[in-house]
Rosetta silent file (secondary structure, phi, psi, omega in degrees, C-alpha in Angstrom):
SEQUENCE: WKNATLPGYCWYANDETTNKPIYGAMYNWFAVNTGNLCPTGWHVPSDVEYQALEQSLGMDPLHLSDYGWRGTDQGSKMKSASSLWNVGNGTNTSGWSALPGGYRDVANGNFNNVGDLSYWWTSSDGGSPNALFRQLNGNNTGVNRGGVDKQVGKYVRCLKN
SCORE:     score description
SCORE:     0.000 S_00000001
   1 L     0.000  -33.571 -175.572    3.572    6.573   11.265 S_00000001
   2 L   -59.839  -38.206 -176.043    6.244    8.975   10.053 S_00000001
   3 L  -104.745   11.759 -176.858    5.673    8.228    6.380 S_00000001
   4 L   -62.950  139.906  171.260    1.947    7.517    6.520 S_00000001
   5 L  -131.309   -4.026  179.433   -0.251    8.932    3.783 S_00000001
   6 L  -109.718  158.806  178.413   -3.191    6.568    4.336 S_00000001
   7 L   -58.415  140.259  178.738   -5.726    6.533    7.190 S_00000001
   8 L  -150.219  155.961  175.556   -4.473    4.820   10.329 S_00000001
   9 E  -148.349  165.221  178.112   -5.377    4.233   13.954 S_00000001
  10 E  -161.650  174.791  172.874   -3.986    2.529   17.033 S_00000001
  11 L  -107.110  151.692  178.239   -4.450    2.207   20.776 S_00000001
  12 H   -53.311  132.919 -179.902   -2.053    3.881   23.218 S_00000001
  13 H    58.944   19.796 -176.789    1.043    1.645   23.541 S_00000001
  14 H    54.586   29.430 -178.120   -0.643   -0.702   21.024 S_00000001
  15 L  -111.232   84.231 -177.846   -2.501   -2.130   24.047 S_00000001
  16 H   -63.085  -40.403 -176.222   -6.110   -2.485   22.939 S_00000001
  17 H   -60.039  -45.266 -177.246   -7.162   -4.521   25.981 S_00000001
  18 H   -83.172  -46.053 -167.203   -6.106   -1.879   28.511 S_00000001
  19 H   -94.539  -23.114  178.208   -6.434    1.413   26.640 S_00000001
  20 H   -59.180  -48.686 -177.159   -9.397    1.002   24.274 S_00000001
  21 H   -67.564  -23.014 -177.855  -12.006    1.038   27.072 S_00000001
  22 H   -90.580  -54.202 -170.402  -10.417    4.077   28.742 S_00000001
  23 H  -108.631  -18.784 -173.189   -9.178    6.332   25.939 S_00000001
  24 L    78.042 -163.635 -175.958  -10.443    4.867   22.678 S_00000001
  25 L   -93.529  153.524  169.059   -8.370    4.947   19.509 S_00000001
  26 E  -100.978  146.679 -177.733   -5.820    7.439   18.255 S_00000001
  27 E  -130.784  152.329  164.903   -5.958    8.367   14.592 S_00000001
  28 L   -83.025  168.239 -175.072   -3.753   10.100   12.101 S_00000001
  29 H   -71.031  -21.070  177.980   -5.374   13.053   10.332 S_00000001
  30 H   -64.473  -33.685  174.847   -5.766   11.058    7.122 S_00000001
  31 H   -68.189  -41.751  177.722   -8.350    8.937    8.985 S_00000001
  32 H   -59.482  -43.131 -174.687  -10.094   12.113   10.195 S_00000001
  33 L   -68.158  -13.313  177.617  -10.180   13.444    6.640 S_00000001
  34 L   -69.777  -24.520 -176.267  -12.132   10.394    5.393 S_00000001
  35 L    76.032   10.963 -175.015  -15.244   11.710    7.143 S_00000001
  36 L  -110.624    9.778 -176.150  -15.987    8.133    8.259 S_00000001
  37 L   -80.664  -29.026 -174.698  -14.902    8.141   11.924 S_00000001
  38 L  -100.066  153.959  177.214  -18.161    9.308   13.470 S_00000001
  39 L   -65.287  164.157  177.963  -21.545    7.593   13.389 S_00000001
  40 L   -54.559  134.125 -179.066  -24.246    8.776   11.009 S_00000001
  41 L    89.085    2.886  179.572  -25.528   12.183   12.098 S_00000001
  42 E  -131.537  162.446  178.285  -22.219   13.109   13.763 S_00000001
  43 E  -154.197  161.634  173.228  -18.914   14.594   12.549 S_00000001
  44 L   -75.167  126.192 -176.331  -15.415   15.554   13.732 S_00000001
  45 L   -64.774  146.831  175.578  -15.660   19.252   14.701 S_00000001
  46 L   -80.045  171.658  175.114  -13.885   21.896   12.673 S_00000001
  47 H   -57.785  -41.934 -179.744  -11.543   24.480   14.134 S_00000001
  48 H   -64.238  -37.358  178.166  -14.422   27.002   14.059 S_00000001
  49 H   -68.798  -36.458  172.993  -16.669   24.598   15.997 S_00000001
  50 H   -63.763  -40.156  178.002  -13.964   24.179   18.666 S_00000001
  51 H   -60.782  -38.760  178.221  -13.745   27.973   18.832 S_00000001
  52 H   -63.324  -41.457  175.971  -17.506   28.128   19.447 S_00000001
  53 H   -61.158  -48.574 -178.211  -17.119   25.678   22.350 S_00000001
  54 H   -60.579  -41.768  178.607  -14.224   27.684   23.785 S_00000001
  55 H   -66.282  -39.173  179.246  -16.158   30.936   23.525 S_00000001
  56 H   -64.474  -22.752  177.961  -19.213   29.350   25.182 S_00000001
  57 L   -90.976    2.095  173.908  -16.901   28.430   28.083 S_00000001
  58 L   107.160    7.574  178.899  -15.795   32.052   28.440 S_00000001
  59 L   -70.140  139.358  178.391  -12.733   32.423   26.205 S_00000001
  60 L   -61.582  123.258 -178.798  -12.174   35.973   24.980 S_00000001
  61 H   -56.817  -25.055  179.558  -13.299   36.103   21.316 S_00000001
  62 H   -67.385  -17.795 -175.973  -10.193   38.163   20.481 S_00000001
  63 H  -111.192    3.285 -176.313   -8.013   35.105   21.214 S_00000001
  64 L   -60.700  -35.792 -177.428  -10.022   32.310   19.595 S_00000001
  65 L   -93.368    1.362  177.747   -7.845   32.256   16.445 S_00000001
  66 L   -69.427  152.843  172.418   -4.532   32.607   18.298 S_00000001
  67 L   -96.579  154.480 -179.008   -2.068   29.728   18.294 S_00000001
  68 E    93.488 -164.761 -178.221   -0.618   28.357   21.517 S_00000001
  69 E   -75.409  128.531 -178.103   -2.152   28.383   24.985 S_00000001
  70 E  -133.486  159.924  174.937   -5.244   30.571   25.170 S_00000001
  71 L    87.105 -176.236 -178.028   -7.945   31.287   27.673 S_00000001
  72 L  -115.164  -70.530 -178.607   -8.083   31.192   31.427 S_00000001
  73 L  -123.626   16.635 -177.349   -9.925   28.159   32.810 S_00000001
  74 H   -64.684  -35.588  176.566  -11.586   26.735   29.678 S_00000001
  75 H   -64.090  -41.542  177.357   -9.231   23.729   29.673 S_00000001
  76 H   -62.499  -37.366  179.534  -10.143   22.913   33.274 S_00000001
  77 H   -67.116  -26.239 -179.061  -13.808   23.098   32.349 S_00000001
  78 H   -89.477  -24.817 -177.496  -13.199   20.545   29.562 S_00000001
  79 E   -77.916  142.068  175.615  -11.041   18.119   31.589 S_00000001
  80 L   -65.172  160.847  174.863  -12.655   15.306   33.522 S_00000001
  81 L   -87.923   15.178 -175.076  -12.375   15.323   37.289 S_00000001
  82 L   -66.347  147.517  175.036  -10.836   11.847   36.951 S_00000001
  83 L   -74.806   -0.365  175.383   -7.829   10.744   38.955 S_00000001
  84 L   -66.075  -24.348  175.437   -6.312    9.612   35.634 S_00000001
  85 L   -72.713  122.947  178.976   -4.840   13.131   35.374 S_00000001
  86 L   -65.552  -35.798 -179.279   -1.422   13.028   37.096 S_00000001
  87 L  -140.309  144.122  168.099   -1.645   16.764   37.802 S_00000001
  88 L    70.782   49.782  175.348   -4.421   19.311   37.554 S_00000001
  89 L   -49.999  147.557 -179.896   -7.677   17.412   37.503 S_00000001
  90 L   -86.907  178.404  176.968  -10.378   19.329   35.728 S_00000001
  91 L   -99.169  -20.288 -178.386  -13.757   20.500   36.913 S_00000001
  92 L    53.669   28.850  179.338  -15.648   19.055   33.907 S_00000001
  93 L   -65.309  -16.834  177.146  -18.219   21.831   34.226 S_00000001
  94 L   -83.865  -19.940 -174.104  -18.621   21.652   30.420 S_00000001
  95 L    81.480    7.132 -177.574  -19.446   17.944   30.452 S_00000001
  96 L   -74.595  -27.955  171.433  -16.715   17.322   27.843 S_00000001
  97 L    58.076   41.440 -178.319  -14.957   14.830   30.173 S_00000001
  98 E   -64.921  135.087  176.904  -11.493   14.973   28.569 S_00000001
  99 L  -111.831  153.875 -175.870   -9.079   12.254   29.673 S_00000001
 100 L   -86.512   75.101 -173.500   -5.246   12.397   29.497 S_00000001
 101 L   -84.802    0.719 -179.453   -4.636    9.799   26.794 S_00000001
 102 E    72.020 -155.243 -179.548   -1.253   11.070   25.559 S_00000001
 103 E  -159.617  170.943  174.272   -0.338   10.907   21.855 S_00000001
 104 E  -112.291  124.346 -175.301    1.708    9.009   19.279 S_00000001
 105 L   -71.420  141.341  179.955    4.797   10.821   18.018 S_00000001
 106 L   -75.766  -35.730 -172.253    5.273   11.334   14.296 S_00000001
 107 L   -68.260  -42.331 -173.618    9.085   11.134   14.302 S_00000001
 108 L  -129.872   -1.106 -179.968    9.544    7.717   15.877 S_00000001
 109 L    77.677    4.899 -179.860    6.069    6.292   16.518 S_00000001
 110 L   -69.620  152.749  174.413    6.596    6.382   20.293 S_00000001
 111 E   -96.820  135.987 -173.840    3.677    6.818   22.666 S_00000001
 112 E  -137.799  147.592  161.992    4.030    9.722   25.087 S_00000001
 113 L    67.095   24.913  172.475    2.490   11.473   28.086 S_00000001
 114 L   -60.225  138.284 -177.164   -0.497    9.329   29.056 S_00000001
 115 L    92.704  -18.929 -175.643   -1.745   10.762   32.353 S_00000001
 116 L  -108.457  -35.904 -173.411   -0.338   14.218   31.581 S_00000001
 117 E  -160.168  172.603  173.496   -2.045   15.539   28.442 S_00000001
 118 E  -157.128  157.148  179.546   -4.117   14.764   25.406 S_00000001
 119 E  -126.360  149.899  174.889   -4.728   16.069   21.900 S_00000001
 120 E  -133.072  132.525  175.334   -7.806   16.044   19.656 S_00000001
 121 E   -70.704  148.726  161.742   -7.846   16.571   15.924 S_00000001
 122 E   -98.491  170.253  175.127  -10.131   19.093   14.307 S_00000001
 123 E   -85.363    4.637 -173.678  -11.411   18.381   10.808 S_00000001
 124 E   -92.547  124.909  175.446   -9.595   21.523    9.619 S_00000001
 125 E   -70.793  133.644  179.430   -6.558   21.271    7.402 S_00000001
 126 L   -98.140   11.158 -175.646   -3.818   23.616    8.603 S_00000001
 127 L    90.493  138.714 -174.492   -2.011   23.677    5.266 S_00000001
 128 L   -54.094  132.063    4.037    0.520   21.102    4.157 S_00000001
 129 L   -99.027   20.489 -169.381    1.891   19.265    6.077 S_00000001
 130 E  -105.823  157.550  167.499   -0.264   20.250    9.088 S_00000001
 131 E  -130.531  159.377 -174.507   -3.781   19.882   10.435 S_00000001
 132 E   -88.599  147.177 -178.300   -5.241   21.766   13.407 S_00000001
 133 E  -138.143  172.628  167.245   -5.656   20.305   16.901 S_00000001
 134 E  -125.919  145.407  178.824   -6.606   21.142   20.472 S_00000001
 135 E  -130.849  139.913  169.336   -4.541   20.117   23.495 S_00000001
 136 E  -120.168  141.746 -175.827   -5.320   19.953   27.192 S_00000001
 137 E  -130.637  141.931 -177.878   -2.531   19.569   29.716 S_00000001
 138 L   -57.847  -34.833 -176.119   -2.703   18.629   33.379 S_00000001
 139 L  -101.865   18.385  177.358   -0.682   21.622   34.524 S_00000001
 140 L  -134.740  135.400 -177.660   -2.362   24.229   32.306 S_00000001
 141 L   -92.451   -7.741  178.998   -5.910   25.528   32.672 S_00000001
 142 L   -88.931 -165.866  178.856   -6.164   26.949   29.129 S_00000001
 143 E  -127.172  129.124  178.914   -6.587   25.279   25.734 S_00000001
 144 E   -91.498  130.471  174.983   -3.747   24.928   23.240 S_00000001
 145 E  -116.008  129.626  179.674   -4.568   25.493   19.558 S_00000001
 146 E  -162.057 -177.317  176.128   -1.988   24.532   16.987 S_00000001
 147 E  -125.161  146.577 -177.726   -1.053   22.706   13.828 S_00000001
 148 E  -152.211  164.826  178.552    1.052   19.583   13.525 S_00000001
 149 E   -51.396  138.063 -176.041    2.057   16.879   11.039 S_00000001
 150 L   -68.639  -12.178  179.925   -0.937   14.884    9.844 S_00000001
 151 L   -82.069  -13.412 -177.119    0.813   11.599   10.713 S_00000001
 152 L   -63.716  145.937  176.387    0.672   12.187   14.502 S_00000001
 153 E   -89.340  115.046  179.438   -1.648    9.947   16.521 S_00000001
 154 E  -134.666  168.229 -179.522   -4.339   12.004   18.246 S_00000001
 155 E   -90.727  169.014  173.072   -7.873   11.428   19.472 S_00000001
 156 L  -130.902  153.245  168.787  -11.159   12.660   18.006 S_00000001
 157 L  -119.842  144.209  179.473  -14.440   13.769   19.482 S_00000001
 158 L  -102.952  141.717  179.981  -17.633   13.555   17.481 S_00000001
 159 E  -116.852  135.379  179.491  -20.158   16.396   17.376 S_00000001
 160 E   -68.539  135.637  179.206  -23.824   15.883   16.602 S_00000001
 161 L   -62.010    0.000    0.000  -24.890   17.454   13.289 S_00000001
């Protein structure tokens, strides 16, 4: 994963049988950038489209473009009420139903933090070598916006056109 330049995907812990039905696949950003991950009529949301979701959930428009943890309870509204979250189950009042699927590390390819947090790619390039993401964490009620190496394994959500 560290040296990837081509599209790639995997299941958490490379365990398709257990993790595919719960969390789905993780992708590097090169897979996101193909534009082929979502079914016809759907697409991976851009950073601006995530900002629109966050604002609709009550995030202060002055902080939509900030990096790091932003907002008050928008992350809780996006997290599922599932017991899969080790800490801080969400309210899922948005219907987004986020699950804590962890991520795949770019440096060593290790899988980390299932049950604690999850990341989702945006379709927005953050400038070499980064692309933009969103993160939800069990012990934080906000939404993290940041950029990270395009080789990292993160999840995607599809948005209807």
